[in-house]
TIZA-764979 format. One record per residue (C-alpha): residue in one letter; x, y, z. Coordinates in steps of 0.25 Angstrom, whole numbers, plus 5000, padded with zeros to 4 digits. Example, Ala and Ser with C-alpha at 12.3 -4.5 7.8 and 13.67 -1.06 7.14 Angstrom:
BEGIN
A504949825031/S505549965029/
This chain:
BEGIN
M503650594892/K503550564907/V503150424906/L504350384896/S505350464905/L504850384917/L504950254910/W506350284906/L506750324921/S505950194926/T506750104916/V508050164921/S507650144935/A507150004932/F508549964926/T509150034938/V508449934947/H508749814938/K510249844937/G510449904951/F511050034946/A510850164938/S511850224928/A512550344933/N511950414920/V510550384924/R510750434938/N511450564934/H510350594923/V509250574934/Q510050654944/A510150764933/I508650764931/I508250774945/S509250884949/R509050974937/P508451104943/H507051144940/T506851294938/R505651374940/N505451394925/H505151254923/R503651224926/I503451074927/V502051024923/N501650894928/P500850824917/L500250724927/D499550844934/T498150854929/R497550934940/G497551064931/S496551094921/P496951084906/T497051234906/V497951234918/R498751124913/A498951194900/L499351324907/T500351254915/I500951184903/A501051314896/K501751384907/A502751264908/S503051284894/N503251434894/D504051414907/G504951324899/K505351424889/I506251544888/N505951634875/G505251514869/V506351414871/A506051294879/K506951274891/V507451134895/S506451084906/P506851004918/P506550864918/T505050834921/P504950814937/T503950704935/I504950614929/V506050654939/S505050624950/A504650494944/F506050454943/L506250474958/L505150384961/L505750284951/A507050294959/L506350284972/D505650154968/V507050094962/G507650134976/F506550064984/R506649944975/R508149924977/L508049954992/F506949844993/Q507749744985/K509049774993/L508249755006/A507549635001/I506149695004/S505049614997/F504049724999/P503849804985/S504749924985/S503850014978/L502750004989/G503850014999/G504450134992/C503050194991/C502950185006/A504350235009/L504150355000/F502850395006/I503450385020/S504650465015/L503650575010/L502950585023/T504150585032/L505350645025/P505550795026/G505550815011/G504350725009/E503550835002/K504650874993/M504850724989/F503350714986/K503450834977/I504650774969/L503950634968/S502550684965/P502750704950/G503350564948/A502250504956/A501150564948/L501850514935/L501950374941/A500550374946/K500050414932/W500650294926/L500450204938/P499350114932/V500250074920/F501350014929/F500349904933/V500149864918/P501249754918/S500449674928/L499249684919/V499949654906/T500549534911/L499249474917/P499149374906/L500449304910/V499749264924/G499649114924/N498449024924/V497649034937/G496648924934/P495248904927/M494249014925/S493548984938/E494849014945/I495049144937/L493649184941/K493849154956/I495149234955/F494449354948/A493349344959/V494449364970/V495149474963/V493949554959/G493149524972/G494349554980/F494549684974/F493149724976/F493249684991/T494549754994/L494149884987/L492849894993/S493149845007/T494449935008/A493750055002/G492450035010/S493250015023/V493950145021/V492650215018/G492050165031/I493250205039/R493250345033/K491750355036/I492050325051/L493350405053/S493050525044/P491850525035/D492050665030/A493450625024/I492850535014/T493250595000/N492550574987/G493750514979/A494050644972/D495450704971/E495550804982/G496950844979/S498150814987/E499050884997/N500050924987/A499050954976/T498851094970/L497351124970/I496951184956/N495651244953/E495251204939/A494151194930/P493451054926/K494350984916/I494350864907/Q495050754913/P496450744905/K496950614899/A497750524909/F498950534899/S499350644889/D499250624874/E500750644874/T500950524883/T500050444875/T500650474862/G502050454867/L501850324873/R501150274860/L502250324851/A503250254861/S502450124860/I502450124845/A503950154844/T504350054854/G503349954848/V504049964834/A505449954841/A504949834849/I504449764836/A505749794829/S506649744840/N505849614841/R506049584827/L507449614827/S507649534839/S508349654846/S508949634860/F508149754864/A506749694859/T506349674874/P506549814879/I505949874867/R504749794868/A504649834883/L504749974879/F503649954869/L502649884879/L503049994889/S502650104880/A501350024875/T500950004890/L501050144894/H500350194881/N499250094884/F499050144898/V499050284893/F498050254883/G497150184893/A497250294903/R496850394892/L495550324888/P494250384892/R493950374907/S492650304904/F493450194898/S494650194908/K493750184920/V493250054915/V494550004909/H495750044917/P496950094908/L497749984914/V496749884907/T496849964894/C498349964895/T498449814898/A497549774887/L498349864877/T499649814882/W499249674879/A498749714865/T500149784863/A500849654868/T500049574859/A500249654846/F501749664849/A501849514851/S501049484838/V502049574830/T503249524836/G502849374836/S502849374851/T501749324861/F500849404870/V501349324882/S502849354879/M502449504878/L501849504892/R503049424898/G503949534892/Y503049644897/K503449614911/T504749534913/G505049564927/T506449624925/L506949764923/T508149724914/P508149824902/L508149714891/K507149624898/C506049714905/G504749734900/A503749854899/G503049794912/D504349794920/V504549944917/L503049974921/L503149884934/F504449954938/L503750094937/L502650034946/G503750044958/P503950194957/A502450214955/V502150144968/V503250224975/S502550344970/L501250314977/A501950374989/I501850514983/S500350504981/M500150444995/Y501050565001/D500150664993/R498950615000/R499650585014/K498650675022/L497450605016/M498150465019/R498550505033/E497050545036/N496550415031/L497550315038/T496450235044/E495850215031/V497150165025/V497350065036/T495850015034/A496049995019/I497349925020/T496849835031/V495549795024/G496249785010/S497349705015/L496649605024/G495449595015/G496249585003/L497049465008/F496149385016/G494849415008/T495549374995/A496049245002/A494649215007/V493949234994/A495049154986/R494749034995/L493249054995/L493249054979/S494148924980/I495248974970/S495948844968/S497348894967/P498048924981/S499049014973/V497949094967/R497249114980/L498449164986/S498849254974/L497449324975/L497749374989/S498649484985/R497649534974/N497549674979/I499049694982/T499949774973/S500849674965/P502149684972/L501549644985/A500549554979/M501749464974/A502349464987/I501049424994/A500849314984/G502249264986/I502049265002/L500649185001/G501149094990/G500249144978/D500649164964/V501349294962/S500949314947/L499549284950/A499549374962/V500049494953/A498949454943/M497849464954/V498449594958/V498449654944/V496949614942/T496549674955/G497249804952/L496649804938/I495249784944/G495549894954/A496049994944/N494849974934/F493749964944/G494150004958/A493850154958/N492450124951/I492150014961/L492350114972/D491550214965/A490450114964/A490550084979/G490450234982/I491850244988/K492250384984/D493250404996/S494650424991/V495350355002/A494450235001/R494550224986/G496050234987/L496250134998/G495250044992/I495850044978/G497350034983/T496949914992/A496149834982/A496849864969/H498349904973/G499149984963/L498249964950/G497050014958/T497950134964/A498450174950/A496950174945/I496550284955/V497750374954/N496750484950/E496050474963/K497050564970/D496650544985/A496350394983/F497650364975/P498550374987/F497650294996/S497650184985/A499150184984/I499350174999/A498250065000/M498949984989/A500349994996/L499849965010/T498849855006/A499949784999/S500949805011/A499949755021/C499549635013/T500949595011/C501249605026/L499949525030/V500349405021/S501749415027/I501249385041/P501349225042/A500049215050/L499249305040/K499849235028/R499449095033/L498049145036/L497849205022/I498349085015/Q497448995023/L496249085020/A496549085005/L496848935004/G496048875015/V497348795020/
């Protein structure tokens, strides 16, 4: 199963980052996988490609099965290119992490790696070949991208007390109102610019294909489930097996109790996400799969705590420990590690729509300017207007629409509470993932460019992950997320603007 193979590879990579080296056996094994020749008889079917109708898919799979046999005897197939491709993205992310650490660069390595990979694809002679090699892995990571944000949601109950209910309502008003303001002001500005510059270029948000896509004429079909029955069943069985092992190891006080529990919670989290993603669309449009996954993971942690005599809080603390040490890391640490290569892989989607993005450079600049300045200074003004009592809370709210790694950096620069800043970012992203697309629909904003730039600017990675199926909007959302975060970090790093922002927020 691809996801289990990817998790195994990610674990190896994570331990490589922690220890600073990889074993020769692992390197040789991976090299053997990558270098093994692919013959023409091996027809590879990408299960993430749902463009074909069920009939076309069935014929393709049947052909692949027949090509894989000689006289009814199955041949040994080469390793799945999707996993090799995903591992290459993992390796790129690890390389960028170690490079940024060596050079003492505080900027998030995943965003830096995304930009570096995108530039490499555009400028290097072998860019197109590199794109084709990395595309299957990028598709796999994009499919699972939302679940990599779950650890931040699961650990929300650990955020400290922010004050009485009146203060909580004020904070909620800033977060919700700020999201609406950033989303609609950014998307509206882009629509306005497009009407002035090229009114005929406005799209209706439908998937218009990509530069590298193959156009297939197909009959209307029933929308397939987000994940297969095989994936769902496999993760369910893995959850049950690791759950039993975790309970047994806990009662035996085994030294492996912590990693086994982490495997159980990891399997359960993945299963809960798949379960939520497979629910009827009428339900998932109202309750995002991330909400379903988080609620079910809380229920799982509560049940496990009651069986083992532990507490819900201790389960959450063990879910994300902040370390990749094999015997200490939690399920959330593995998922957060995978967020790195997933962010790096956004460069593939951006490259795939490079022509569309090049044609809309003015719109991108407009969105980043409106989203960055409006987000920072607008939030500061409203936080002061509502008289939020805690200066730390006011400053922590300023990075509400910035992706978590840079939101932490901004909070540190401004003197805010880093944990609270991350919590605000997660809540903002959750609102965007749940309601962003519907709000744009209600506002009559159908243009793909405006939708992508609006969501990416207002709801960072969570919002971007939620519109992965809007093929032309998704890359704009990815680039808006990266550029908005970078622009805001640069702005608060300028001493004069930093002082102005703090004065506006605190009135001092």
